[in-house]
N, C-alpha and C positions, 0 to 999 in steps of 0.2 A: 683622586689619591687620598680620599678621606680615610682609608684604612691605615694610612701612614701617619695620620695626625694623632698626637697624643690625646688620650681621652681627657676631657675636662679642660683643655687648653686650646689656644688658637695656634699652636706651634706644630710645625712639621718636624719629622726626625732630623732633617737637614739643619733646622734651626738649633736643635740640641747639640748636634755635632760641632757647629760653628761656635757655640758658647763654650763647650768643653775645650776645643782647640784654643780658643782665646785665653781662657784661664790658665791652661798649661803653659802657654807662651809667656804671658805676663808674669806668672809666678817664677818661671825660669829666669826671665830677665831680672826680676827683683833679687833673686838669690845670687845670680851671677854678679850683679852690680854691687851687692852688699858684701862681697867677699873681702873687700878692703875698706878702710876708713870706719871700721866698726869698733875697734878696740880702744878708742879714746873719746873724750867728751867732744872735742872739736870735730872729730870724724863722724860721730853718731849724730850730733845735732846740727852741724853746719857742713856736712859732706866733705870735710877736710878743706873747705874753701877751694875746691879744684874743679868746679863744674864749668863746662863750656857754655857759651851764650845761647846756643840753640836749646839744650835741655832746660836752662834757666828760664828762657822766655816761654817755652812750652809749659813748664811747670807752673809759672805764674798764671798763665791762661787757664790751665786745667784746674788749679786750685780755686780759681774764681768761678769757672763755669761748672756748676754741678747740676744735679737733677732738678733743683729749684729753677734753674734757668730754662732747661728743656721744657718743663711743665709750666712754670710761671710766665716766662716770656712769651711762649706760644699761646698760653691762655689769655694773657693780657692783650696780645695782638688780636686774638679772636674777639675779645670783649670791647676793645676801644681803639684798635688800629695801631699805628706805628709810634704813638707817643711814648710808650714804655722804652723805646730804643734810646731815649735821651740818656739813660743810665749807662748804656754801653758806649755811645759815641763820646760822652763827656769823659769817660774813663781813659780815653786815648790821651788826652792832655794831662790828666792827673798822674797816669803811670809814668809819663816823662818827668814829672816833678820828682817822683821817687828816684829816678836815675840821676838827675842833675842837681837836685837840692838836698835830698835826705840821705841817700846812700853815701855820698862823700863824708858826711859827718859821722854816720854810723860806722863806716869803715875806719876812719881816722881814730875814733874812740875805742875801737876793738871790742865792741860789745857782742854778746850772744843774743840777748833779748831786749825788747823795748823797755820794760820796767827797769832793766839794768842800766840802760842809758840814762833814764831819769834819776836813778840812784846816783850815778856819777855826776850828773848835771847839777843836782840840788843838794845831795847829801841826805842823811837820814834814811828811814825805811818806810815812812808813812805812805808816800806816793807810790813807791815801788810795790809794796804789798797790796795797796788799794787797787792798782791797775792789774796786778796779777790775778787777784780774786775776781775782779769785774770781768776780765777777759775770759777766764774759765767759765764763769756763769753765762756769758754771752755765747760762748762756743756751745755749751750744752743745751741751753734753752732757746736759742735762735738758730744758730747755724746747723748743729746736728739735728735738732728737731725738725727744722724746715726741710733739710735734705731728706730725712727719713720719711716725712709726710709726702713730699713730692715723689720719692721713689715708690712709696706705698700706692699712690694713685696709678702709677705706670704698671706696677706689678699686678694690681687688682684688675686692671683693664686688659692686660695682655696675657698674663700667665694664669690668673685665677688661682694662685697659690694661697695657702694660709699665710696671712700677712706677717704674723709674728715669726714663723719659721723662716720666711723669706728675708726679713730684715735681720734676723739673728745670723743667717748665713753671710749676708753682705757685711755686717759689722765684724764678724769673725775673720773673714778674709782680709778686710781692711786693716784690722788690728794686727794680723799676722805679718803683713808687709812692714808695718811700723815697728813692731816689737823685734823682729829678727834683723832688720836692715838699717833702721834709722833713716836719716834724710837722704842718703845716697840712693837707697832703694826707692824711697818715695819719689825723688826727682826723676829717676829713670823710668819708673812705672808711669809717672805723670806724662813723660815724653811719649811713650808708646800709646797711652790712652788718649792723648791729644790727637794723635794721628787717626786713631779709630773714630773718635768723635767727629772730626772734620770730614772724614771720608763717608761715614754713615749719614751724617746730617746733610752733606752735599748731595748724596744720592737721593734722599727723600725730598730735598728741596727741588731737584730737577724733575722728579716724578710728579710733584705737586703742581709745579708750573705747567708741565705738559698737560696734566689733567684739567686745569682751569683755563688754559689757553694763553698763558703768558702774563707779563706784568700789567699791561694795559687792560687786559680782560679782568684781571683781579681787581683793579681799581674801579672798574665799572660795575662788577657784580657784587662787590662787598657791601655797598650801600643798600642793596636789595636783599641781603641775606637776613631775612626777618622770619622768626619762627611762627608756625601756624597758631600757636597759643596766643601770640600777640595780635596777629591779624584777625583772629576770630573773637577777640575780646576787646571791645572798645574801651573798657575801663583800665586796661593795662597801658601805662605810659612808658614802661621799660621794655627792653627787647629790641629797640631800634638802634642801629649803628650810629655812632657819633658823626656829626657833619664834618668835624675836623679830623677824621680818621687818618688822613694822609699828611698831617702836619705835626712837626715837632714842637713848634712854638704855638702855645694855646692861650686862651683867654686868661688874664691874670686874676679874675674873680670867680668865674663859674667853672673853669676847666678842672679836670681830674689831675692834670699836671700843669699848673700855671707857669708861664715862661719865666717870670722873675724867680720862681722857686728853684730854677737851675742853680742859683747861687747856693741855696741850702743843700741841694743835691751835691754840689761840688764840695761843700764842707764835709758831708758824710763820706764822700769818696776819698778825700785827703786822709781822713783817719784810716779808712779801709785799706787803701793802696800804699800809704806812706808811714803808717804807725801801727798797723796790725801785725802781730807776730807771724801769722800764717803766710802773709805775702812777703814781708820784709826778709824773713828767714831765707827765702829762695834767692833773693837778690844778693844777700850777704854770702851765699854759697858759691858765687861766681869766682873764678880763678883770679881775676883782677878787676880793676875799676872799669876798663873798657868793655870787658865781657858783661859786667853788670848793666852798663848803659845799653849795650847792644841787645841784651835780653829784654829790657823794658821796651825797646823799639819794636822787637818782634812781637811782644805782647800787644803793643798798640795796633799793629797791623791785624793781628788776630781778633782784636775787639771790634773790628769792622764786620766780621762775619755774622755775629748773632742777629743783626737786622735782617740779613738775607736768609740765613739758615734756620732761624727760629721764629722771628716775628712774622715775616711774610707767610711761611707755612701755617702759622696759627690763624692768620686771616683767611687763608685758603680753606682751612678746615671748617671755618664757619660758613663759607660759601658752599662747600660740598655737603655739610651736615648741619643745616640751620636749625632744625628742630631738636637736635641733641646738643651740639656745642653751643648754640645760641639760645637755648631754652630760657624762658623768663618766668613762667608760672611756677611758683614754689613747689606745688604738689607734683607737677610733671617733672621738674628737675630732680626731686628726691627719688622718683622712680627710676630715672636714667642713671644718676651718678651718686645718689645718697646724700646730696647737698641741696638745701633749700635756696641758697643764695645764687645758684647758677652752676653750669657745667662746663664753663670755658676751660677749666683745667684738664679736661680729657681730650683737648684738641690734638695734641701731639701723639698720644697713644692711639687715638682713633685713626690718624693718618698712617701710622706704622702698620696697624693691623689690616687696613683696607688697601693701601697702595703697594706695600712691599711684598715681593714674591717670596716663596719658601726659601729658606737659607738666608735671605737678606733680612727677614724679620729677626732671625737669630743674631745677625750682625748688629741691628739696631738695639736689640735687648742688651747685647754686650756693650754698646755705646752708653746706654743708660746706666748699666752697672759700673762702667768705667767712670762716668761722671760722678756717680754717687760715691764710689770708693776713692776717687781722686780727692774729692772734697773731704771725706772722712779721714783719709790717711794724713792729709795736710793738717787737719784740726787735731788729730791724735798726737802727731809728732810735735806740733807747736805747743800744745797744752802740756805735754809731758816735759818739754823743755822749760816752760815757765814754772811749772810746779817744782821741778828738780832744782833749777838754778836760783829761783827767787823765793821759794817758800821752804823747801826741805832743808836747805843749808842754813836756814835761820834756826832750826831746831837741832840739827846735827852738824855742829861746827867743825868737827874733825872727821867727817865722813870720807871714806876712801873712794877712789875712782870706781872700783867695782860696785860699791854700794850705790853710788849715784846712778850708774848705768842700770842696775837692777831696779831701783826705785822708778826710773823713767819708764821701764817696761811695765812694771806693776801698775803704775798710774794709768797707762793705756787701758789695762783690763778694767780698772775702776770706771773709766769713762764709758766703756762698753756696757757695763752693768747699769750705770745711771741712764744711759740712752735707751736701753731696753725697758727699764722701769717707766720711762717717760712716754713710751708708745701709747698707752691708754689715753693720756692727755692729748696727744696728737689726734687720735681717733675722735675724741670728743669735740675737737675744734674744726670739724669738717666744714661748717658753714662760713668760716672766715675766708677772706681773700689772702692767700698765702704770701704772694709777692708784696702786696701792699702792707700786710702786717709786718713783714721783715723790715721794709723801708720806714714804716712808722716807728717801730722800736729803735731803729738806728737813729732817727731824728730826735728821739727823746734822750738817748744815752751817749751818742758819739760826739756831738759838737763840743762839749767841754774838754774832752780828751784831745780832739783836734786842735782846739785853741791853745792848750798848754804845750803841745808838741811844736806847733808853729812858732809860738813865742820863745820857747826854749832854744830853738835853732837860730832865730833871727834877732832876738833882743836879749843881750847879755845882762840887762838890768833886772830881769825876772829872777826872783829868789824862791826858796822853798815854801815860805809861808804864803807868798802871793799865789803860787801854783796850787798849793793844797787848799787854801780857802776858795779859790776859783772852782776847783774840782768839786768841793763839797756843795757850794751854792748851785752849781750847774746840775749836780746829781739830784739835789733836793727838788729843784724846779722841774727837772725832767721826770722824776718819779711822780710828782703831783699830776703832771699832764698825763702820764701813762695811766695812773689809777683812774682819773676822771674819764679819760678816753674810753676805757674798756669797762666802765661801770654802767654804761648805757647800751641798750640794744637798738640798732637802727631798724626801722620798720622794713618789712619785706616788700618785694615788688607787688603792687596791687593793694597794699594795706593803706587805707586812707588816714590812719591815725598820724598825728604830727610827730616830727622828730623830737624826742625828749631831751636831746643833748643841749647843754647851754650854748648860747651864741658864741662865746669865747672859744668853744671847742669846735663846733660844726662850721664856723665861719673863719677859723684860724687854721689854715692848711698846715699840715705837718712839716712841709718844706719851709714855709714861712716861719714856723716855730723854730726850726733848726737854725735859721739866720738869727732870730732873736736870742736864742740860747747861746750861740757862738759869740755874739756881741756882748751879751751880759757877762759871760765868762771872762772875756778879754778885759772888760772894764774892771771887774773885781780883781783880776790878777794884776793889772797895771796900778790901780789905786793902792792895794795892799803892799805891793813891791816898792812903790815910791815912798810909802810911809815907813818902811823898815829898811834896815841896813842892806846895801847891795853886797853881792858876792864878789870878793876881790878877783881881779882878772887872772891872777896866776893859778886859780883853781878851775879856770874855764878853757884852758888851751885844748884845742881839738874837740871841743864839745859844742861849739857854735859854728855856723856856716862861715863866719868871717875869720875864724881862727883854725880852720880845718888843716891848713898847711903848716901850722906852727911846729917848730922843733924844740921849743922850750920845754923843760921838765914841768909837769903839772903837779901842783901841791895836793896833798890829801885833804879834801874838803871837810872831812870829819874833824880835822884839827881845828878848823875854823868854826864849824857849827857847835862843837863842844864848848868853845870858849865864848860863843856869842849869845848873850842873854835875850836877844830879840827873836831868836829862832829856837824852837823846842829842841832839847838835847837829843842828839843821835847816839847810837851805840858807840861806846868808847873804842871798841876793838873791831869796828865794822870792816875795815879793810884787811884785818888780820883773820877775820872769819874765813871759813873754807868756802870760797865762791870761785866761779870760773870767770876770771877777769883778764882778758888778753891785754887790756890797756895798762895793767899794773907795771909792765916792763917799761913803758914809755914814760910814765910818771916818775920813774926812778932811774932813768937811763944814765944819769950822771953819777950814780952812786951804787954800790953793791949793797943790796938789802937781803938779809938772810933771816930765817926763822929758826928757832930752837928745835932740836930734834924732839919728836914725839914717840909715843909707844908704837905708832904705826910705821915709823921710818925704818926702812930695811937696814940690816946690819952692814951690807955692802956699801950703801950710800953713806952711812955714818963713818965707815972706815976710810972711804976715799974722799969724803967731803965732811970733815969734822964740823964745819959751820952749818951743816945740814943742807936742806933743799932750798934753791933760790925761791924768792918770794913770788916771782911771776908765774911759777908753775902752779902754786896755790892748792895743789892736790897732794894729799899724803899717799905715797905710792905703796901699794901692798907688796908683800914679799914675792919675789919672782917665782911664779908657779912652775918654772922649768925645774925647780929643785924637787918637784914631785912628779917624776916620770911615770909612775904607775897610779894614775888617778882612777877612782871608781867610775863606772859607766855613767851613772847619773850626774856626776860632777863634770864629766866631759861634755855631756849634753847641755848642762847649765852654763858652762863657759862659752859654748858655741852660741847659745841663745843671747847671752849677755855681751858677746863680742870680746871676751877676755882671751887674748892670744897666748898660747904656750910658747915657752922658749925665747921670750923676748928679754933683752937686756934693759931693765928699767932705767938704769943709770945712763946708759947710752941714749935712751929715748928722751930723758930730761935734757941732755945736752943738745940733741937734735931739735927739740921743741924750742929751746931757748934761742938757738941759732936761727931757726926759721922765723921766730917772732921778731928778732932783731932786724932781719932783712925785710920782713913784711912792713914794719913800722916805717922804714925808710922809703919803700917804693909802693906802699899801699894805694896811693892816689896818683902814682906816676902813670902817664899815658904817652905812647909814642905819638909823634906829631901827626902822622898819616891817619892813625886810627882815631885820634881825637877829632880831627877834621871830618873824617868819614862818618863818625857817629853824629856829630853836630849837623852835618848835611842831611843825613838820613832822617834825623828828627824833624828838620825843617820840612822835608818832603812829606813826611807823615802828617804833620800839622796842616799842611796845605790841602792834602787829600781829605782830612777830617773836616776842615772848614768848608770845602766844597760840598760834602755830604750834608752838613748842617744847613748850608744855603739852599741846596736843591730840595731837601725835604722839609725845610723850615716853613 
């Protein structure tokens, strides 16, 4: 059937048909699901907080599992065995912390973004802006770049397309979902794509085990999967599989993933799962607290799958293709995959192209596209949320809701442009180990943020100066390690020259460094906080784990910071700035707070409410566009893209939002007894299963 294969690719016409059908289906689902919850900030950025636990859990999983995992986990499995699975199995416990420890506080405080939470917790703008900028930089230069590089490897191996046009197409489709639909479309497309990923990866996993002869046969054959270049060259010491390839707990000194380093891994995971906007935004979109917890439980069960669906197939790829996937000679590797450090990253694409039949290859390509786009859509939406809520409103204090919605979409386009510009840098870094690189950068930058979030939730004595000084010290130390780490080149396989890196770098594992940085940050935060004035408790209601159920009105922390000489002065009118702050109603629930009318306040609102708009709405409402029944075509299209609905009574919407927010603040953490016990029991069962896996493969 060679005549039916597209010239220059490894794809059958059936593969192309599957890909086209997949895209049409997912785009239809995205447009259908985004027809509601698009015309407001809460709807666009938090899906109206109405998502069921199944799409929430699936979206959490899909946002985490991107093309980096398909290429990186399988590649690491091929290179060193199951050790890399500690990241996935450890996440099972950490994601439960999100549901039981962090989400209750985030929900009670009513925040949209993580920087916004710290803004309410500490006052001032320094920490909020710092985290917003840092998060966007990490999204662009680690998450987006890593996903694009991993996707590029798969596309180059399977499609043989021009890499720039391929990535441009994927970025465009991903941005289209986010721009037109917001978080509702992202979560529902994540749900569909999760199903596709699991079905496709399961199919390939079964075919791989059939080919190799089962799990026991894989264990026996992997140790002998040695490339000819190693066997024929006595001078090569690399290329041999590790002796501990079937163990999770490895030597604390010489191992690639030392077992005490699991503590550092957990620190990085707590930031990623419990304080990263991409992940937390999905949990906050749940319709109630029970659905949020159930969503994290579902994610925990799904996190068991990568070991079996990605790591084991990567090991099988080395068994089936030892000279290609397991190559060790730099010159030989460069001929095979264009990288001198090894070709383990081609393990998964190699399996797809070799084992999958026509049509199924198209399904697996769709799976990889789904993984890439799921990760990118999550990053695009979350980044636009942070930029709009935490940065743009600092410069445009009286921005209308329509302006904020447009800015959110435009910023997605900016991210796409930056990502495309960054592609040459990705191509230039082909020699690096992608998954290890991402984890190293995480260990250099994430521990200080994790420490501050944990202390903010659990220790009410932490104040703004303590948190800010700790973040600055942690950032400085992390950047020094980062610069020194990548200032040296590690000798290639077969190169007899000594490792030029200082002992403090080459003998101080990055996971151990994460532990050190976490402890250092906590020490600085505690010392500085104890030496300065504490934040009065009345400003911390519903902002710590211990006060999450408080019904007492919370004071405006800026009133305290402005009068406190021990803390740098915050903006005088910070809470009167135009920000999206659902918690504002709670802080003033015992009094009516109104703001003066502005030039953007509609005449109808001023007529019916002379005191102007309630403060908890915080947005200046534009004039009802239903007054303009004959809009130009271009404006109709613009309103549809930006989610501005025609014919809506804005004054009625204000009253409905106020009523819904009042009810939400009363029952936001309420759980029915049956569902609370069911979630708790399900979490215990999940932890028991995870503990068994740790013990079995330990």
